[in-house]
Structure formats: structure tokens, C-alpha cells
C-alpha positions in Angstrom: 187.2 52.4 -37.2 186.6 55.2 -34.8 189.8 56.2 -32.9 189.8 56.2 -29.1 191.3 59.0 -27.0 194.4 57.9 -25.2 193.7 60.4 -22.3 190.0 60.9 -22.0 188.7 63.6 -19.5 186.6 61.1 -17.7 189.7 59.1 -16.7 191.7 62.0 -15.3 191.5 60.6 -11.8 193.1 57.3 -13.1 196.4 58.4 -14.3 197.9 54.9 -14.4 194.9 53.4 -16.3 196.0 50.6 -18.7 193.7 52.1 -21.3 196.3 54.6 -22.1 198.3 52.0 -24.1 197.5 50.8 -27.6 197.9 47.2 -26.6 195.1 47.5 -24.0 192.9 49.1 -26.6 193.5 46.1 -28.9 192.7 43.8 -26.0 189.4 45.6 -25.5 188.4 45.0 -29.1 189.0 41.2 -28.8 187.7 40.9 -25.3 184.0 40.3 -26.2 185.0 37.2 -28.2 187.1 36.0 -25.3 184.4 36.4 -22.8 181.9 34.5 -24.9 184.2 31.6 -25.5 182.5 28.2 -24.8 185.6 27.0 -23.0 185.3 26.4 -19.3 188.9 27.1 -18.4 190.3 29.8 -20.6 187.9 32.6 -19.5 188.7 32.1 -15.9 192.5 31.7 -16.3 193.0 34.5 -18.8 190.1 36.9 -18.5 189.4 37.0 -14.8 191.9 39.7 -13.9 190.8 41.7 -17.0 187.2 41.5 -16.0 187.9 42.8 -12.6 189.8 45.8 -13.9 187.5 46.6 -16.9 184.4 46.4 -14.8 185.7 49.0 -12.4 187.1 51.3 -15.2 185.3 54.7 -15.2 186.1 55.0 -18.9 184.1 51.9 -19.8 181.3 53.0 -17.5 180.7 56.2 -19.5 177.9 55.7 -22.1 179.8 57.9 -24.5 182.7 55.4 -24.6 183.0 53.6 -28.0 183.6 50.3 -26.3 180.7 50.6 -23.9 178.2 49.0 -26.3 180.6 46.1 -27.0 182.4 45.2 -23.8 179.7 45.6 -21.1 177.2 43.2 -22.9 180.0 40.8 -23.2 180.6 41.0 -19.5 176.9 40.5 -18.8 176.8 37.3 -20.9 180.2 35.9 -20.2 180.7 32.4 -18.7 182.7 34.3 -16.0 179.4 35.3 -14.3 179.0 33.3 -11.1 175.9 31.3 -10.5 173.4 33.1 -8.2 173.8 30.3 -5.6 177.4 31.3 -5.2 176.4 34.6 -3.7 174.4 32.9 -0.9 177.3 30.7 0.1 179.8 33.5 0.1 181.5 34.2 3.5 181.1 37.9 3.1 178.1 39.8 4.4 175.3 40.4 1.9 175.8 43.6 0.1 173.1 46.1 -0.3 171.2 46.3 -3.5 172.9 48.1 -6.3 171.3 51.0 -8.0 169.8 50.3 -11.5 171.8 52.2 -14.0 170.0 52.7 -17.4 173.2 52.9 -19.5 174.1 49.3 -18.5 170.8 47.6 -19.1 170.9 44.4 -21.1 170.7 44.7 -24.9 168.2 41.9 -24.9 165.7 44.0 -22.7 164.9 43.5 -19.0 167.3 41.4 -17.0 166.1 37.8 -16.6 164.6 36.8 -13.2 166.7 34.8 -10.9 166.1 31.0 -10.5 163.2 30.0 -8.4 164.1 29.8 -4.7 167.2 31.9 -5.0 167.7 35.5 -3.9 168.6 38.3 -6.1 172.2 38.7 -7.0 173.8 40.7 -4.2 175.1 44.1 -5.2 176.7 45.3 -2.0 180.0 47.0 -2.3 182.8 45.2 -0.8 186.1 46.5 0.3 188.4 46.9 -2.6 190.7 44.0 -1.5 187.7 41.6 -1.4 186.3 42.8 -4.8 189.7 42.2 -6.5 190.7 39.0 -4.9 187.4 37.1 -5.4 186.6 36.1 -9.0 183.1 35.2 -8.1 182.4 38.7 -6.8 183.7 40.1 -10.1 180.5 41.8 -11.1 179.7 43.1 -7.6 180.9 46.5 -8.6 179.5 50.1 -8.6 178.5 49.3 -12.2 175.5 47.5 -10.9 174.2 44.0 -11.0 174.3 42.2 -14.3 172.0 39.4 -15.5 173.6 36.0 -15.2 172.7 33.0 -17.5 172.4 29.6 -16.1 175.3 28.3 -18.1 177.5 29.4 -21.0 175.4 31.7 -23.1 174.5 30.7 -26.7 176.4 32.5 -29.5 174.8 35.7 -30.6 172.9 35.8 -34.0 175.6 38.0 -35.4 178.2 35.4 -34.5 176.2 32.7 -36.2 175.8 34.8 -39.3 179.5 35.4 -39.4 180.2 31.7 -39.1 177.9 31.0 -42.0 179.6 33.7 -44.1 182.9 31.9 -43.5 181.6 28.4 -44.1 179.4 29.1 -47.2 182.3 29.6 -49.6 184.0 26.5 -48.2 180.9 24.4 -48.8 180.6 25.8 -52.3 184.1 24.7 -53.1 183.7 21.4 -51.4 180.6 20.3 -53.2 182.0 20.5 -56.7 185.2 18.8 -55.5 183.2 15.9 -54.1 181.2 15.7 -57.3 184.3 15.6 -59.5 185.8 13.0 -57.3 182.7 10.8 -57.6 182.5 11.2 -61.4 186.3 10.8 -61.9 187.2 8.1 -59.4 184.1 6.3 -58.3 181.4 6.2 -60.9 181.8 3.8 -63.8 181.7 5.5 -67.2 182.1 2.6 -69.6 178.6 1.3 -69.0 175.6 2.0 -71.0 172.2 1.9 -69.2 170.3 -1.2 -70.2 167.2 0.9 -70.9 169.1 2.9 -73.6 170.5 -0.2 -75.3 168.5 -1.4 -78.3 169.0 -4.9 -79.9 168.7 -5.2 -83.6 167.3 -8.5 -84.8 169.0 -9.8 -88.0 166.9 -9.1 -91.0 164.3 -7.0 -89.1 164.2 -3.2 -89.0 164.2 -1.5 -85.6 161.2 0.1 -84.0 162.1 3.5 -85.5 163.6 2.0 -88.6 161.0 3.6 -91.0 161.5 7.2 -90.1 163.3 9.6 -92.4 166.7 10.9 -91.4 166.8 13.8 -88.9 167.8 17.3 -89.9 171.2 18.4 -88.8 171.9 21.0 -86.0 174.5 23.7 -85.9 174.9 27.4 -86.7 176.1 28.5 -90.0 179.6 30.0 -89.5 182.1 31.9 -91.5 184.7 34.6 -90.9 185.9 35.2 -87.4 183.3 32.9 -85.7 184.5 30.0 -87.8 188.1 30.7 -87.0 187.4 30.8 -83.3 185.3 27.6 -83.4 187.9 25.7 -85.5 190.5 26.7 -83.0 188.4 25.5 -80.0 187.5 22.3 -81.8 191.2 21.3 -82.0 192.0 22.1 -78.3 191.5 19.9 -75.3 188.4 21.8 -74.4 187.0 21.3 -77.9 187.8 17.6 -78.0 186.4 16.9 -74.6 183.4 19.3 -74.5 182.5 21.0 -77.8 182.9 18.1 -80.3 181.1 15.5 -78.1 178.2 18.0 -77.8 178.1 18.5 -81.6 178.1 14.7 -82.1 175.2 14.3 -79.7 173.2 17.2 -81.1 173.4 15.6 -84.6 172.7 12.1 -83.3 176.1 10.8 -84.4 176.2 8.8 -81.2 173.2 6.7 -82.3 175.2 3.5 -82.9 176.6 3.6 -79.4 173.2 2.3 -78.2 172.6 -0.4 -80.8 173.3 -4.0 -80.4 174.0 -5.3 -84.0 174.9 -8.9 -84.5 175.6 -9.0 -88.2 179.2 -9.3 -89.2 180.7 -6.1 -90.5 181.1 -5.4 -94.2 184.1 -3.1 -94.7 184.0 -3.1 -98.5 180.6 -3.0 -100.2 181.7 -5.2 -103.1 178.9 -7.5 -104.3 179.5 -10.5 -106.5 177.5 -10.7 -109.8 174.4 -12.8 -109.7 174.7 -16.3 -111.2 172.0 -15.8 -113.7 172.6 -16.3 -117.4 173.3 -13.2 -119.4 171.0 -12.8 -122.4 172.9 -12.9 -125.7 173.2 -9.4 -127.1 171.9 -9.0 -130.6 173.7 -5.7 -131.1 177.2 -4.5 -130.1 177.7 -1.7 -127.7 178.9 0.7 -130.5 175.8 -0.1 -132.5 173.5 0.6 -129.5 175.2 3.9 -128.9 175.0 4.9 -132.5 171.3 4.2 -132.5 171.0 6.0 -129.3 172.5 9.2 -130.6 170.3 9.1 -133.7 167.2 9.0 -131.6 168.1 12.1 -129.7 165.6 14.9 -130.3 166.7 17.8 -132.5 167.7 20.7 -130.2 166.5 23.2 -132.8 162.9 22.2 -132.1 163.1 22.6 -128.4 165.0 25.9 -127.8 168.3 25.9 -125.9 170.2 22.6 -125.4 173.6 21.8 -124.1 176.1 20.8 -126.7 176.7 17.1 -126.3 179.1 14.5 -127.7 176.9 14.0 -130.7 177.0 17.7 -131.6 180.8 17.6 -131.6 180.9 14.4 -133.7 178.5 15.8 -136.2 180.8 18.9 -136.7 183.9 16.7 -137.1 182.2 14.3 -139.5 180.8 17.0 -141.7 184.0 19.0 -141.6 182.2 22.1 -140.2 184.8 22.2 -137.5 187.9 20.3 -136.6 189.2 19.4 -133.2 192.0 22.0 -133.7 189.4 24.8 -134.2 187.5 23.5 -131.2 190.7 23.6 -129.1 191.3 27.3 -130.1 187.7 28.1 -129.0 188.3 26.3 -125.7 191.5 28.1 -125.0 189.8 31.5 -125.6 187.0 30.5 -123.3 189.4 29.4 -120.6 191.1 32.8 -120.8 187.8 34.6 -120.6 186.8 32.6 -117.6 189.8 33.8 -115.7 189.1 37.5 -116.6 185.4 37.5 -115.9 184.0 39.0 -112.8 183.4 36.9 -110.7 185.8 34.3 -112.2 184.2 30.9 -112.9 187.1 29.0 -111.4 186.0 25.7 -113.0 189.3 24.7 -114.6 192.2 25.4 -112.3 195.1 23.9 -114.3 195.3 23.9 -118.0 198.1 24.0 -120.6 197.8 25.5 -124.1 200.4 23.3 -125.6 198.9 20.1 -124.2 195.4 21.0 -125.5 196.8 21.9 -129.0 198.9 18.7 -129.2 195.9 16.4 -128.5 193.6 18.4 -130.8 196.1 18.2 -133.6 196.4 14.5 -133.3 192.6 14.1 -133.3 192.3 16.3 -136.4 194.7 14.1 -138.2 192.7 11.0 -137.4 189.5 12.5 -138.6 191.1 13.6 -141.8 192.2 10.0 -142.3 188.7 8.8 -141.3 190.1 6.7 -138.5 188.8 8.1 -135.2 189.6 6.0 -132.2 186.2 6.0 -130.5 183.1 8.1 -129.9 185.2 10.3 -127.6 187.9 11.1 -130.2 188.2 14.9 -130.3 185.8 15.4 -127.4 186.8 18.0 -124.8 187.1 16.4 -121.3 188.2 17.5 -117.9 189.1 15.5 -114.8 188.7 16.3 -111.2 192.0 17.4 -109.5 191.7 14.3 -107.3 192.6 12.2 -110.3 196.2 12.0 -111.7 196.7 13.7 -115.0 200.1 14.2 -116.7 201.6 16.8 -116.6 199.4 18.6 -114.0 199.9 18.9 -110.3 197.9 16.4 -108.2 196.9 18.9 -105.6 193.4 17.5 -104.6 192.2 21.0 -103.8 195.0 21.9 -101.4 198.0 24.2 -101.5 200.5 21.7 -100.1 200.0 18.5 -102.2 201.3 18.0 -105.7 204.3 20.1 -105.5 205.7 18.4 -108.6 203.9 17.7 -111.9 202.5 14.2 -112.2 204.4 11.6 -114.3 201.8 8.9 -114.4 198.2 8.9 -115.4 195.3 7.4 -113.5 193.5 4.5 -115.1 190.6 6.6 -116.3 192.9 9.3 -117.6 194.8 6.6 -119.6 191.5 5.3 -121.0 190.4 8.7 -122.1 193.7 9.3 -123.9 193.4 5.9 -125.6 189.9 6.9 -126.7 191.3 10.1 -128.3 189.7 12.6 -126.0 191.1 16.1 -125.6 191.9 16.7 -121.9 191.5 20.4 -121.5 192.8 20.4 -117.9 191.9 19.5 -114.3 188.9 20.9 -112.6 188.4 22.6 -109.3 187.2 20.8 -106.2 186.3 21.1 -102.5 189.6 20.8 -100.6 190.3 17.1 -100.1 186.7 16.3 -101.0 185.5 17.1 -97.4 182.5 19.1 -98.3 179.4 19.4 -100.5 179.4 23.1 -101.5 182.5 23.5 -103.6 183.7 26.4 -101.4 187.5 26.4 -101.5 189.0 29.8 -100.5 192.7 28.9 -100.7 194.9 30.9 -103.0 195.4 28.2 -105.7 191.8 27.4 -106.3 189.0 29.8 -105.2 185.3 29.0 -105.1 183.7 27.7 -108.3 180.6 29.7 -109.3 177.3 28.1 -110.4 176.8 28.9 -114.1 173.0 29.3 -113.5 173.6 31.9 -110.8 177.2 33.0 -109.9 176.0 34.0 -106.4 175.2 30.3 -105.6 177.4 27.3 -105.0 177.9 24.6 -107.5 177.9 21.8 -105.0 180.8 19.5 -104.3 183.2 18.1 -104.1 183.4 17.8 -107.9 182.5 21.4 -108.2 184.7 22.4 -111.2 183.6 19.3 -113.2 179.9 20.1 -113.0 180.5 23.8 -113.7 182.6 23.0 -116.7 179.8 21.0 -118.3 177.1 23.4 -117.3 179.1 26.4 -118.7 179.7 24.6 -122.0 183.5 24.2 -121.7 183.2 20.5 -122.3 180.4 17.9 -122.6 182.1 15.4 -120.3 183.9 15.6 -117.0 185.0 12.9 -114.6 184.5 13.2 -110.9 184.6 11.1 -107.7 181.6 10.3 -105.5 182.0 9.4 -101.8 179.0 11.2 -100.4 177.3 12.5 -103.5 180.3 14.4 -104.9 179.3 13.7 -108.5 175.6 13.8 -108.1 175.2 16.8 -105.9 177.1 19.3 -108.1 175.4 17.8 -111.2 172.1 18.4 -109.5 172.9 22.0 -108.5 174.2 22.8 -112.0 171.4 21.1 -113.9 173.3 18.4 -115.7 173.5 14.6 -115.6 175.7 12.7 -113.1 176.3 9.0 -112.7 177.8 7.1 -109.8 178.4 3.6 -110.9 178.4 0.4 -108.8 181.3 0.3 -106.3 184.3 -1.0 -108.2 182.6 -0.6 -111.7 185.0 2.2 -112.8 188.6 1.9 -111.6 189.8 4.4 -109.1 193.5 3.6 -109.5 195.4 6.9 -109.6 192.7 8.7 -107.6 193.7 9.7 -104.0 192.2 7.0 -101.8 190.6 9.3 -99.3 187.8 6.9 -98.5 188.3 3.5 -99.9 184.9 2.0 -99.0 182.6 4.8 -100.2 184.2 6.4 -103.3 183.3 5.6 -106.9 184.3 7.5 -110.0 181.7 8.6 -112.5 180.9 10.9 -115.4 179.2 14.3 -115.3 177.6 15.0 -118.7 175.3 17.2 -120.7 172.9 14.3 -121.4 172.1 10.7 -120.4 173.4 9.5 -123.8 176.8 11.1 -123.1 176.8 9.3 -119.7 176.2 6.0 -121.4 179.0 6.6 -123.9 181.5 7.4 -121.1 180.3 4.5 -119.1 180.8 2.1 -122.0 184.4 3.1 -122.3 185.4 3.4 -118.6 183.5 0.5 -117.0 185.7 -2.6 -117.0 187.9 -4.4 -114.6 191.4 -3.0 -113.8 194.2 -5.3 -112.6 195.6 -2.3 -110.7 192.4 -1.7 -108.8 191.5 -4.5 -106.3 187.7 -4.0 -106.4 185.4 -4.9 -109.2 187.7 -7.5 -110.7 184.7 -10.0 -110.9 182.2 -7.5 -112.3 179.9 -8.6 -115.1 180.3 -7.2 -118.5 178.7 -3.7 -118.9 175.7 -4.1 -121.1 173.4 -1.5 -122.7 171.1 -3.8 -124.6 167.9 -2.9 -122.6 168.1 0.8 -122.8 166.5 1.3 -126.2 162.9 0.3 -125.3 160.2 2.7 -126.4 158.5 2.8 -123.0 158.8 1.6 -119.4 156.3 -1.2 -119.4 157.0 -4.0 -117.0 159.3 -1.8 -114.8 158.5 -1.6 -111.1 159.7 1.7 -109.5 159.9 1.7 -105.7 159.1 4.9 -103.8 159.4 5.3 -100.0 157.1 8.3 -99.8 158.0 9.3 -96.3 161.6 9.4 -97.3 160.7 11.0 -100.6 158.9 13.9 -99.0 161.8 14.9 -96.7 162.8 17.8 -98.9 161.8 21.4 -99.8 158.3 22.0 -101.1 159.3 23.2 -104.5 161.7 20.2 -105.0 158.9 17.8 -103.9 156.3 19.3 -106.3 158.6 18.9 -109.3 159.8 15.4 -108.4 156.2 14.1 -107.7 155.2 15.2 -111.2 158.3 13.3 -112.6 157.0 10.1 -110.9 153.6 10.6 -112.4 155.2 11.1 -115.8 157.1 7.8 -115.5 153.8 6.1 -114.7 152.3 7.4 -118.0 155.1 5.6 -119.8 153.9 2.2 -118.4 156.0 1.9 -115.3 154.2 0.9 -112.1 155.0 2.6 -108.8 155.3 0.4 -105.8 155.4 1.7 -102.2 158.5 0.4 -100.5 160.0 1.1 -97.1 163.7 2.0 -96.8 164.4 0.9 -93.2 166.9 2.5 -90.8 167.8 5.5 -92.9 168.8 7.4 -89.8 171.3 4.7 -89.0 172.5 4.8 -92.6 173.1 8.5 -92.3 175.1 8.2 -89.2 177.0 5.1 -90.3 178.0 6.6 -93.6 179.4 9.8 -91.9 181.4 7.6 -89.5 182.8 5.5 -92.3 183.8 8.3 -94.7 185.2 10.6 -92.0 187.1 7.9 -90.2 188.7 6.7 -93.4 189.6 10.2 -94.4 191.0 11.0 -91.0 193.1 7.9 -91.1 194.5 8.6 -94.6 195.2 12.3 -93.8 196.8 11.7 -90.4 200.3 12.8 -91.6 198.9 15.9 -93.4 196.8 16.8 -90.4 199.9 16.8 -88.3 202.4 18.6 -90.6 200.1 20.8 -92.8 197.4 21.7 -90.3 197.7 25.5 -90.8 197.8 25.1 -94.6 194.4 23.4 -94.6 191.1 25.3 -95.0 189.2 26.0 -91.8 186.3 23.7 -92.8 188.8 20.8 -93.4 190.3 21.3 -90.0 186.9 21.3 -88.4 185.7 18.1 -90.2 188.9 16.3 -89.3 188.6 17.4 -85.7 185.1 16.0 -85.7 186.4 12.7 -87.2 188.9 12.5 -84.3 185.9 11.7 -82.1 185.0 8.4 -83.8 186.4 5.3 -82.2 187.2 1.8 -83.5 183.9 0.7 -81.9 182.0 3.3 -83.9 183.7 2.2 -87.1 182.9 -1.5 -86.6 179.3 -0.7 -85.6 178.9 1.4 -88.8 180.1 -1.5 -90.9 177.8 -3.9 -89.1 175.0 -1.5 -90.1 176.3 -1.6 -93.7 175.7 -5.4 -93.7 172.1 -4.8 -92.5 171.4 -2.1 -95.1 172.7 -4.2 -98.0 170.5 -7.1 -96.8 167.5 -4.8 -96.8 168.2 -3.6 -100.3 168.5 -7.1 -101.6 165.0 -7.8 -100.3 163.7 -4.6 -101.8 165.3 -5.2 -105.3 163.7 -8.6 -105.3 160.3 -6.8 -105.8 161.3 -3.6 -107.7 163.7 -2.6 -110.4 164.6 0.9 -109.2 164.3 3.2 -106.3 163.2 6.8 -107.0 164.1 9.9 -104.9 164.7 13.6 -105.4 168.4 14.2 -106.0 168.9 16.8 -103.3 166.5 18.0 -100.6 167.2 21.7 -101.5 168.6 23.8 -104.4 172.1 25.3 -104.5 172.8 27.4 -101.4 173.8 31.1 -101.7 177.4 32.3 -101.4 178.1 34.8 -98.6 180.9 37.3 -99.0 182.8 35.9 -96.0 182.6 32.4 -97.5 185.1 33.5 -100.2 187.7 34.5 -97.6 187.4 31.8 -94.9 185.0 29.2 -96.2 182.0 28.2 -94.2 180.5 25.5 -92.0 176.8 24.7 -92.3 176.0 21.3 -90.9 172.2 21.4 -91.6 172.8 22.2 -95.3 175.5 19.7 -95.5 173.3 16.9 -94.3 170.3 18.0 -96.4 172.3 17.9 -99.6 173.7 14.5 -98.8 170.3 13.0 -97.6 169.4 11.1 -100.8 173.1 10.3 -101.7 174.3 8.4 -98.7 172.5 5.1 -99.3 174.2 4.6 -102.7 177.7 5.4 -101.3 177.2 3.4 -98.1 175.9 0.2 -99.9 177.7 0.6 -103.3 174.5 0.6 -105.5 174.6 2.8 -108.6 172.7 6.1 -109.0 171.9 8.5 -111.8 170.7 12.1 -111.4 168.8 13.8 -114.2 167.5 17.4 -114.4 163.7 17.6 -114.4 162.9 21.2 -113.6 163.7 24.5 -111.9 162.8 26.3 -108.7 161.2 29.7 -108.5 164.7 31.2 -108.2 165.7 29.6 -111.5 168.0 27.1 -109.9 167.9 23.5 -111.3 166.1 20.6 -109.7 167.3 17.0 -110.4 165.7 13.6 -109.9 167.6 10.4 -108.8 167.2 6.8 -109.9 169.0 4.0 -108.0 169.2 0.3 -109.1 170.7 -2.8 -107.7 174.4 -3.6 -108.1 175.8 -3.8 -111.6 172.5 -2.8 -113.2 173.4 0.6 -114.6 171.5 -0.2 -117.8 168.2 0.2 -116.1 169.3 3.6 -114.9 170.0 4.7 -118.5 166.6 3.3 -119.6 164.7 5.4 -117.0 167.0 8.4 -117.4 166.5 8.7 -121.1 162.7 9.0 -120.5 163.1 11.5 -117.7 165.1 13.8 -120.0 161.8 14.3 -122.0 159.8 15.3 -118.9 161.3 18.8 -118.7 159.6 20.9 -121.3 162.4 23.4 -121.8 166.0 23.7 -120.9 167.0 27.2 -119.6 170.3 28.6 -120.7 172.8 29.2 -117.8 173.9 32.7 -117.1 177.5 31.7 -117.9 177.7 29.6 -121.0 180.3 29.3 -123.7 179.2 27.8 -127.1 182.4 26.1 -128.2 180.9 25.0 -131.5 179.6 28.5 -132.5 
């Protein structure tokens, strides 16, 4: 601000002028606002004496004064101006006209004309005592006449702009506050608009029930972005903003808007049909023996995985003994740990345990008294399954701190059959993932034997890699969302998920009790049938499958597929990569040449199945892992924390709706299987994804790839029907492509019948980049 001289030269003849004090100068600065006040009393009571004095002040009359441009216009427009009529009624004699002084002209231009019928404002100079004593003659001064408005002058444009500048921020703050108040305390948030609510009629698919599942949405994250996102997902901001957005973008809120009246089915256990079972002319052992004899000679077709029959031939002829095989396995396991990159298929093994079981098997073969077709066969089990004396870690660093003292049911059956358990295999942490990426210090990420720079699939990653790398011809995994069939498909081997409850899961960590089934991963369909025949029976320690029918293999030895009806939903079938589709379409055509007829079917509400399966498996895992999520949160992998944070969004309403959808889907399948024997699909919608360097350190989160790999798997897990995946070809990158066959509940035999024929579709079997020939 420009400073004012306390003793200007123009006021030398007013030595006692009040302008010589700082207080008066401050008064002059605020005086224009006082003069323009809309009040009718304050200006006259407070400002009248000041107006009289300031108007006669020579310092203000000077055009060079800094206050001239502010104070004089204020005096001109002030409500203190008397009405022109007051001059005519004044008792004093009319003054003479005042001279027009240019410096004090109105800033708005020429002075306004007086009211019609009234004379000009008198400007005669009165005696000093009259000018000071009469407020109405305030402006009758040597300064000249000033224009007078009719009433109080309107605020200037600058004042209005200043008012707006003050009020605008207040309005900006007030509007959001009112909106939040309305949303938080007025508007009802528990209501769904009727237009968005869709009723599902029992037994009838919805309007959009025949569309394929949608692709997932979400960026691929690893490294620091994944760390940051996982942190936010587990905060209040993440739970109220980020996770709900992720659910909506991936359509996981679909069931909110469905009105489903079917009763929920919480366990997909189906009673066996009441039909009469055909009397078997041959025993299971005779069927399996005949099955192994009909297997093609691998010498005529190039490379072939070493299967159970190859091991048995070596033992029976004396070419090798189980003890020699055990030594080769131990050497291979040591080499796996030293290789670069390490295979990380078997994460726990014990030399003494392997040698002890191999020695007992060798003795039995010398005495010509093997226990079964699995006697002396190398086998590994997923770390989710209890195996004495190994740690039951389930892919974590905090579980299984002590060695196990009790075997799971499948482990006990394998021991009773004489198998050599070479160790426990790697897995995706807690089974919450389909890549097999496990960056924690006790496990590491399993490498795909066909290409070590690609994932094996999960969660039974180590089991599939062990079979594909030749370490063993048989591995046991668990399948809650394709965890047996996905890694088997990515590694180019055979994988079986039996009917829910067919193989006992006692001794397996019950992460998801309504979706998980145990099953074998094998080098061939024949090996899967052998393992199935030994493991598939009721278990008093396992509450599901107690009323299952007897496992039968009598129909798998037919020379062709005549009479079989194979159902294909082509819209669903084609929801995969182009190279996967091309190979799988040729596989369907090949089955037709064997006498099977292909029937077009419609798999309804597959998008609802996708959403409902995710809700069921994640809700059950979140429930079971609640104590671990609280106490071992920072020991979990980032992907595990993120998936459990997502699972925290699901409510009891979501879970019940999902199980109502399970009832509908199982009903649809009953109708479909009344017309066809099998349902055919590709195994996975894509081949094995590539491993990024940051994945090995922090893991990764890739929702679109996760949902694509699970696309054809979820129906079997959600409804409990069995499924078999068989390798049928290779992509341009050399990665395997598998084909899936699904059948009705308890009818695994039809899967083996079709699978045995599919094995012949592939002309050649490519040798994996990492392969150990244990029988060499």
C-alpha cells in the first residue's frame, strides 16, 4: 500500500488537521464502505461529522491525494446526501451555483439530472457555522455540488464481485456437505431398484443365460505396484472403495440383482441313481491288466512318458529293482535343486524314507508278492495332504511347524498299495491361485518342464511338474477350481477330478469343503484309471461320498465310441484363444470318426456359475483362514492377502444366493445328461502364461488370466461332476494344449473310455525341456 505523508505541503495552513494521525488515516481507508452502508441510521449517527470535516479538507480536495479517488466518490454516492427537495425547504437563502471542478466529477460520467420539477442542488457557500451545524448542507462546500441518488445507492460492481469471491468457497463446501448428509442420513441404501432386479423362474434359464462368461478386468501387477495395491486393499479405503469397485468391474455383484427361489445346495453331493448295475464279467484287476497290454509301444511313436506299465515291466523282468529306481530318483532330486533355474517340484523329501520304502518293495518283488499295480511306483503328494514325516505347510511358511504324525486317507492307501512316496510337491500358497507362483522362502515358483520361463499352473503345481519332468508317473493333487486339471493341462499330462466325495479328502486341509475333490495327475489315461481304482471308495472318516456306487471300469475297453452322444455348447466352447480352439475342434472331429455323435447343447447361466463359484470357494477359504489372516497376515504372500481381502467383501446373502444358483445349475445338468453322455470343452482358454522376473520376488496378480484359466473348470467344481483333461496338441510356442471331458456324477468310466481314444489323436509327444528318465 502506498504510504501517506503525515504533513503534506498542501495542508500547511491546517496545522491541527486530524489527518496527521495514523488513526485518522485508517478511518479514511474504511470510510468509503461506511458511507455506502445500506443502513439508514448508522451513516447519519456515525459518519455525519466526518463527512463535514473530510469534505472541507484541502488535503482530500487535491487530485494528487491517494485517497481522492476513493473517498470523494464515496461521498458522492453516500446515503448521507440529502434529497434535492431538502434544499428548497431550507431556511437559509439559496446559495449561488458552485463552480464545476473537473477533479471531482463522478466516476460514472456526467452527474445525473435532478428530479423533474425540482431545482438544481444549491451550491452557495454558507457561513462556516451553518455549514458545520446542518447535516443536510453537508455537501454545500467549496468542493462543489455532488450528484445525489434518489435513495441508497446500489453496491458497486467491485463490491458484488468481492461478495461472490467470499461466498463461492462457502458454497463449494456447503454443496458436498449437503450431498453427504443426504446420502448418509436421508437416502435409503438397502433397496435395489425394481428395474435392476431379475427373477429366475425355477427350471428355466434367464434371458442372458446362454451367453459365455465374461472376461475379467484388472491390471497385471507385481513388484511395488502389487505391494501398494495389497496394502490399500486391506485398509478402510480399500474395503469401502477399491474392493467394491473391483467386484463391480468383474461382475461379482451379479447375484445381488437376481431373485432365485430354489433352495440352496451347500454340498454338491448327489445320490447314486437307482438303476440296476450290470454284472461285471471281469474284475477290475483283469480289466486294468488288459488295458495295459493294449497300450501302444512307445518305441514306434518316438518319445513317450514313462508310465506305471514301464516301471512294472522293469520290475517283473528284473531289469531294474525298486531300490535302483530309488537311487535314480534321489540323484534326480538333487540335480533339480542344483539346476538353473531350479525346478522346485518336490519341496520336501527324505533320502532314508525313500530308500526304506524301495527296499521293502524290492523284497516283495523278489518274493513275487507285490501288493498291487502301484507296488514300487514312485508317487508324490501335494503339500496340502498330510504325509508322515513331512511338514504339512500347505505352501506357507507358518503352517506345519512340526512333522506330521498321521497320514491322510489317500496317503495311507498308497502306502498299503506299496507305492514309494518320494516326497511332497510344491503348490500355490494355500491353494489360492492358478499359476503356481509361490515366492516365499520355503517353496519358490515351480517351473514348467516344457518351458522353464512359463508357469506350471496351480495350485497343484509341483505335482504336475513332477510327472511332466519324469520324476514319477503318478502324483496326487486337490482340485477346488481346476487345481488338478489346470497344471496338468499347462504341463501336457493327464489330470482327473473325480465326482465330489469319490476320493476321500480326509487329512487334506479343508480350505473349501464344497468345491474340493482329490484326484491323480498321471502320465497317461491308463495310469489315471489305475490310481482311481485304488483310491475311489467310501471312507468312514470323510462325511461325503459314503453312499457312492462301486467304482466300475467295465465299459472302458470298447474298440470305438459308437452309441455315445457327446454334448458341445459351441458358444462356450469357442471362448478361448484361436490356437487352442483350432486344436480342440479337430479333437472333436476325431471323436466323431470313432462313431460318437456330437450333439449341440446349451450350458445355461455360465456367467452366474462363474460368479457363484468364486463366491463359494473364496468365502469358505476366508472363513477357514480367519485366524491365520489375523495372526499371520504379514507372513502370507501378497496375492494371498489380496484374495482374502477380496473375499472379505462377500456377505451371507452372497453365499446363500450362490448356493441357490448351485441348485439351478445342477438341475440344468441333470436335464442335459438325460440326452448326452459327456460334455466336451477345451481344458483351458489359454496356454501357460509367462513368468516375469518380478513374479519370483513378490508374486503377481492377474485377474483376467486367472479367470481365463478357470473358465472351463468351474462348472465341475461348482456342481461336483467329474472331469478328465487329456493332452491333444501344442501351440506355436511349443506349450501343451489339453482337452476336457465331463460326465454325470459317479460316471468316471465314460471319461476313461473317451480319454483313451483322445490319447491317440495326438500324432507325437514332444519331450519336455526338463526331463529325467528314471528307468534309463
